[in-house]
C-alpha positions in Angstrom: 362.5 302.5 42.7 361.8 302.0 39.1 364.4 302.5 36.3 365.1 306.0 35.2 363.6 305.2 31.8 360.2 304.2 33.2 357.4 305.4 30.8 355.7 308.3 32.6 353.4 311.0 31.2 355.3 313.4 29.1 355.6 317.0 30.3 356.1 319.5 27.5 358.5 322.4 28.2 355.7 324.9 27.6 353.1 323.2 29.8 352.5 324.2 33.4 355.1 322.6 35.7 353.8 319.7 37.8 355.3 321.3 41.0 352.4 323.8 41.1 354.5 326.9 40.8 352.4 328.2 38.0 355.5 328.6 35.8 356.2 326.7 32.6 358.0 323.4 33.1 360.8 324.6 30.7 361.7 327.5 33.0 360.9 325.9 36.3 361.9 322.4 37.1 363.2 321.1 33.7 366.6 322.9 33.9 367.1 321.6 37.4 366.2 318.0 36.5 368.5 318.2 33.5 371.3 319.5 35.8 371.6 322.7 33.8 371.4 324.7 37.0 371.3 324.2 40.7 368.2 324.9 42.8 368.6 328.3 44.6 366.5 327.4 47.6 365.4 324.3 49.5 361.8 324.9 48.3 363.0 324.9 44.7 364.7 321.5 45.3 361.6 320.1 46.9 359.5 321.2 43.9 362.1 319.6 41.5 362.1 316.4 43.5 358.3 316.2 43.3 358.5 316.8 39.6 361.1 314.1 39.3 358.6 311.7 40.8 356.0 312.8 38.3 358.2 312.5 35.2 360.1 309.4 36.4 363.5 310.9 36.8 364.7 308.6 39.6 368.4 309.3 39.0 367.7 312.9 40.1 366.0 311.7 43.2 368.9 309.5 44.0 371.4 312.3 43.5 369.5 314.8 45.7 369.0 312.6 48.8 371.7 312.5 51.4 371.3 308.8 52.1 372.0 307.8 48.5 373.8 310.7 46.8 377.3 309.2 47.1 376.2 305.7 46.2 376.0 304.3 42.7 372.6 304.4 41.2 370.8 301.1 40.9 367.5 301.2 39.2 364.6 298.9 40.3 362.4 297.3 37.9 358.7 298.0 37.5 356.5 301.1 37.6 355.7 302.8 40.9 352.2 302.2 42.4 351.7 306.0 43.0 350.8 308.5 40.3 351.8 311.9 41.8 349.2 314.5 40.9 349.9 317.8 42.8 352.1 319.5 45.3 351.2 322.1 47.9 354.0 323.8 49.8 352.7 325.1 53.1 355.9 326.7 54.5 359.6 327.2 53.6 361.6 328.3 56.6 365.3 328.7 57.4 366.9 326.4 59.9 368.7 327.3 63.1 372.0 327.3 61.4 373.0 328.8 58.0 372.7 326.5 55.0 369.8 324.6 56.5 366.1 324.9 55.7 362.8 323.2 56.2 359.9 322.7 53.7 356.5 321.7 55.0 354.5 320.2 52.1 351.6 318.0 51.0 352.2 315.7 47.9 349.1 314.2 46.5 348.9 311.0 44.5 346.5 308.4 43.2 346.9 304.7 43.8 344.4 302.0 42.8 341.9 304.7 42.0 342.1 306.4 45.4 343.7 309.7 46.3 346.2 309.8 49.0 348.5 312.5 50.5 352.0 312.5 51.9 352.3 315.4 54.3 355.8 316.0 55.5 358.1 318.5 57.0 361.5 317.9 55.2 365.0 319.0 56.2 367.4 320.3 53.6 371.1 321.3 53.9 373.3 323.2 51.5 376.8 321.8 51.1 379.3 323.1 48.5 376.6 325.4 47.1 374.1 322.5 46.5 370.9 321.9 48.3 370.2 318.3 49.3 367.3 316.5 51.0 368.5 315.1 54.3 365.4 313.6 56.1 361.8 313.8 57.0 361.5 315.7 60.3 357.8 315.1 60.6 355.2 313.0 58.8 351.7 314.3 58.9 350.3 317.7 59.5 351.8 320.0 62.2 350.3 319.6 65.7 347.4 321.9 66.4 348.2 324.6 68.8 345.6 326.5 70.8 345.3 330.2 70.0 344.3 330.9 73.6 346.7 330.7 76.5 346.3 327.8 78.8 344.1 328.4 81.9 345.9 327.8 85.2 344.1 326.3 88.3 344.1 329.6 90.1 343.1 331.8 87.1 339.6 333.2 86.7 337.3 330.7 85.1 336.9 331.3 81.3 333.1 330.7 81.7 332.8 334.1 83.3 331.4 332.9 86.7 333.9 335.0 88.7 335.2 331.9 90.5 338.7 330.4 90.2 339.0 327.8 87.5 339.8 325.1 90.0 336.5 325.8 91.9 334.3 326.0 88.8 334.8 324.3 85.4 337.9 322.2 86.3 335.8 320.0 88.6 
């Protein structure tokens, strides 16, 4: 992790926020990154964490991750290899218990002239009124689920032959 003073592209308060919300940076992620207000939802924290990567605010990333939040911040030297370009939030869903939520997102970056994507379903918990990133629940896109019910051996064959599936297309 680079130092918190790593030179990154400047984001003006009136320009569009890097998180992709469509709002100006000055009213979207900037107040959260400057600790002027707490994120109200897990999605808002996810967007602020992405923006922190874009602007190089590694101290904010350190403070908002459960694994490092209570440890002293130690900045690494050097610039990151990735240049984060855009964020797409696919879903923001509540967890099974109160004060827990999940955010499914794709974060795009360029590295060595090639575009890459980090697709993750992340878990967030709220403690003492503050959201915190706890862990990646899944890396990669969600598993593909069939829209049709599974055909049983003794069900009519979906090909329309009138035979049981086990005596027709299952063979």
